[in-house]
C-alpha positions as CSV (number, residue, x, y, z in Angstrom):
1,X,137.1,84.6,55.8
2,X,140.6,85.2,55.0
3,X,142.1,83.7,52.1
4,X,146.2,83.5,53.2
5,X,149.2,81.5,52.1
6,X,151.5,83.0,55.5
7,X,150.3,83.1,59.5
8,X,152.5,85.0,62.0
9,X,152.2,84.9,65.5
10,X,153.3,87.1,68.2
11,X,155.2,84.9,70.9
12,X,154.4,85.9,74.9
13,X,151.1,85.8,75.7
14,X,150.0,84.2,72.1
15,X,152.0,81.3,71.6
16,X,153.6,80.6,75.1
17,X,153.2,82.0,78.8
18,X,155.9,82.7,81.8
19,X,155.3,79.3,83.9
20,X,155.7,79.8,86.9
21,X,155.0,83.9,86.4
22,X,157.6,86.2,86.5
23,X,156.2,88.1,90.1
24,X,156.5,84.4,91.7
25,X,159.8,83.5,89.8
26,X,161.2,87.6,91.0
27,X,159.8,86.8,94.6
28,X,161.6,83.5,94.9
29,X,165.2,84.9,94.0
30,X,164.7,87.7,96.9
31,X,163.9,84.8,99.3
32,X,167.3,82.9,98.1
33,X,168.6,85.7,98.9
34,X,167.1,86.3,102.3
35,X,164.5,89.2,101.4
36,X,161.1,88.6,102.5
37,X,158.9,90.1,99.5
38,X,154.7,89.6,98.7
39,X,154.5,88.0,95.3
40,X,151.9,90.3,94.1
41,X,153.9,93.4,95.4
42,X,156.8,91.7,93.6
43,X,154.5,91.6,90.4
44,X,153.5,95.0,90.1
45,X,157.1,96.6,90.7
46,X,158.0,94.6,88.0
47,X,155.3,95.9,86.0
48,X,155.9,99.3,86.4
49,X,159.8,98.8,86.4
50,X,159.4,96.7,82.6
51,X,157.1,99.9,81.6
52,X,159.2,102.7,83.0
53,X,162.1,101.3,81.4
54,X,160.1,100.7,78.0
55,X,158.9,104.2,77.8
56,X,162.4,105.8,78.0
57,X,162.9,104.1,74.4
58,X,162.8,106.2,71.2
59,X,159.3,104.8,69.1
60,X,160.6,101.9,67.3
61,X,163.5,100.9,68.4
62,X,163.8,97.5,70.0
63,X,163.5,98.1,74.0
64,X,166.2,94.7,74.8
65,X,168.8,96.2,71.8
66,X,170.2,94.3,68.8
67,X,172.9,92.3,71.3
68,X,172.7,90.0,74.3
69,X,175.3,92.1,75.9
70,X,172.6,95.1,75.3
71,X,169.8,93.1,76.4
72,X,171.4,91.9,79.7
73,X,172.1,95.8,80.2
74,X,168.3,96.2,80.1
75,X,167.2,93.3,81.5
76,X,169.2,93.9,84.3
77,X,168.2,97.6,85.0
78,X,164.1,95.8,85.2
79,X,165.6,93.7,87.9
80,X,167.6,95.9,89.9
81,X,164.4,98.5,89.7
82,X,162.1,95.7,90.5
83,X,163.9,94.9,93.8
84,X,165.5,98.0,95.1
85,X,161.7,98.7,96.9
86,X,162.3,95.4,98.9
87,X,166.2,95.4,99.2
88,X,169.0,94.2,97.2
89,X,170.7,90.7,97.4
90,X,174.2,90.8,98.5
91,X,175.4,88.8,95.1
92,X,172.7,91.0,92.6
93,X,174.8,90.0,90.0
94,X,174.7,86.5,90.8
95,X,170.9,86.6,91.4
96,X,170.5,88.4,87.7
97,X,172.7,86.3,85.8
98,X,170.6,83.2,87.3
99,X,167.5,84.7,86.2
100,X,168.6,85.7,83.3
101,X,169.3,81.8,82.7
102,X,166.2,80.7,83.9
103,X,163.8,82.6,81.5
104,X,166.2,81.4,78.4
105,X,165.7,78.0,79.4
106,X,162.3,76.5,77.8
107,X,161.5,75.3,81.5
108,X,160.7,78.7,82.9
109,X,157.9,78.9,79.7
110,X,154.6,76.8,78.7
111,X,153.6,76.8,75.9
112,X,149.4,77.3,75.6
113,X,147.5,73.7,74.9
114,X,145.9,75.5,72.0
115,X,148.9,76.2,70.0
116,X,150.2,72.9,68.3
117,X,146.8,71.6,67.6
118,X,146.5,74.9,65.6
119,X,149.9,74.5,63.7
120,X,148.9,70.9,62.6
121,X,145.9,72.1,60.9
122,X,147.4,75.1,59.2
123,X,150.5,73.2,58.2
124,X,148.2,70.4,56.7
125,X,146.3,73.1,55.4
126,X,149.5,74.4,53.4
127,X,149.6,77.9,55.7
128,X,153.3,79.2,56.2
129,X,154.0,79.0,60.3
130,X,155.8,82.4,61.1
131,X,156.8,84.0,64.1
132,X,157.1,88.1,65.1
133,X,158.2,88.9,67.9
134,X,159.9,92.0,69.8
135,X,162.5,89.8,72.0
136,X,165.9,89.6,72.4
137,X,168.1,87.1,70.6
138,X,167.4,84.3,73.6
139,X,164.3,83.4,72.0
140,X,165.9,81.4,69.0
141,X,167.7,78.9,71.5
142,X,163.6,79.0,73.4
143,X,161.6,78.4,70.6
144,X,163.7,74.8,69.9
145,X,163.1,74.1,73.7
146,X,160.0,73.9,73.2
147,X,159.5,72.2,70.3
148,X,158.0,75.2,68.3
149,X,160.8,76.2,65.7
150,X,160.2,73.3,64.0
151,X,157.1,74.1,62.8
152,X,158.2,77.5,61.4
153,X,159.6,78.6,58.1
154,X,160.3,82.5,59.4
155,X,161.3,83.5,62.7
156,X,161.4,87.7,62.7
157,X,162.7,89.3,66.1
158,X,163.4,92.9,67.2
159,X,166.5,92.4,68.2
160,X,167.7,91.0,64.6
161,X,165.5,93.4,62.6
162,X,166.5,96.9,64.6
163,X,162.9,97.9,65.1
164,X,160.2,96.5,67.3
165,X,156.0,96.1,66.7
166,X,154.3,98.0,65.9
167,X,156.7,99.9,63.8
168,X,156.0,99.3,60.3
169,X,159.2,97.8,59.4
170,X,159.2,95.1,61.3
171,X,156.5,93.8,59.8
172,X,157.8,94.9,56.4
173,X,160.4,92.2,56.8
174,X,157.7,89.7,57.4
175,X,156.7,90.4,54.1
176,X,160.5,90.3,52.5
177,X,160.8,86.8,53.6
178,X,157.7,85.2,52.7
179,X,157.6,86.7,49.8
180,X,153.8,87.2,49.6
181,X,151.7,90.5,49.3
182,X,150.4,91.3,52.5
183,X,146.8,90.4,51.4
184,X,147.8,87.0,51.6
185,X,149.8,87.7,55.2
186,X,147.4,87.1,58.6
187,X,149.1,88.2,61.7
188,X,147.9,86.7,65.3
189,X,148.6,88.5,69.1
190,X,147.5,89.7,72.0
191,X,148.8,93.5,71.6
192,X,146.1,95.3,70.0
193,X,148.2,98.6,69.6
194,X,151.1,96.0,68.8
195,X,149.5,93.4,66.8
196,X,146.7,94.5,64.9
197,X,147.5,98.4,64.2
198,X,151.1,97.6,63.7
199,X,150.4,94.7,60.8
200,X,146.9,96.7,59.4
201,X,149.8,99.6,58.8
202,X,151.5,98.0,56.2
203,X,148.2,96.1,54.9
204,X,148.8,92.7,56.5
205,X,145.1,90.9,57.8
206,X,145.3,91.2,61.5
207,X,143.6,89.0,64.2
208,X,143.2,90.0,68.0
209,X,143.8,87.0,70.1
210,X,142.0,87.8,73.6
211,X,142.6,85.2,75.7
212,X,141.1,87.0,78.9
213,X,138.6,89.5,77.4
214,X,137.9,92.7,78.9
215,X,137.1,96.3,78.2
216,X,134.3,95.3,76.5
217,X,134.0,94.0,72.3
218,X,136.9,94.5,70.2
219,X,136.7,97.5,67.6
220,X,134.2,97.3,64.5
221,X,135.8,95.5,61.7
222,X,138.9,93.8,63.6
223,X,138.7,90.0,64.2
224,X,138.7,88.6,67.6
225,X,139.5,85.1,69.3
226,X,139.4,84.4,72.8
227,X,141.4,80.7,71.8
228,X,143.4,79.5,68.6
229,X,141.3,77.0,68.2
230,X,139.2,79.8,66.6
231,X,141.7,80.7,64.0
232,X,141.8,78.1,61.3
233,X,137.6,78.6,60.8
234,X,138.4,82.1,59.7
235,X,140.9,81.3,56.9
236,X,140.5,79.4,53.7
């Protein structure tokens, strides 16, 4: 049982997911440009490009940069390298801008069914709700579109802070914003390396959300859940 006053959440994979999935949207963008590509193949190329380009970033530095132009440069490269095995649209820039706008809209994302009921329970108990995410500046408007921002006292994103999870700096920013000691704060996320180890590095209690558990049991001493509905019973 955790005695806390604030609960921070990761975004993608924890509160929201792309719907339709990125692979489907990218494959359709290619199809609209007259290029046929299997959705699963496109998905694999996207994952490979995303991981490859992120791996080039210095540790802790926001992958998406700190400004919208920087984020657009980063994502333009991801889209280009995802498309190149299949061929680039004649109007690549127009295709990229359409994808940029698509994923900036709430219509491209779905809030998991367990999110709002969990928020309501936490609010009734007087817990402050926050967001702590590696994301570019589009996230602020996206949260408004999805009806989530009104539930959050604090929204902290890597583009604004200048470092990203698991760097201790972004978690320290969360502590500074909420004004609580680390032992009174919980962070919930789906990435063990970014969310669990990152939070623990500054003394914040971590809960690992494993919506699709794989790889065996969670490490000893790590609180793990498969749904956010399991979170409130852990919090006093």
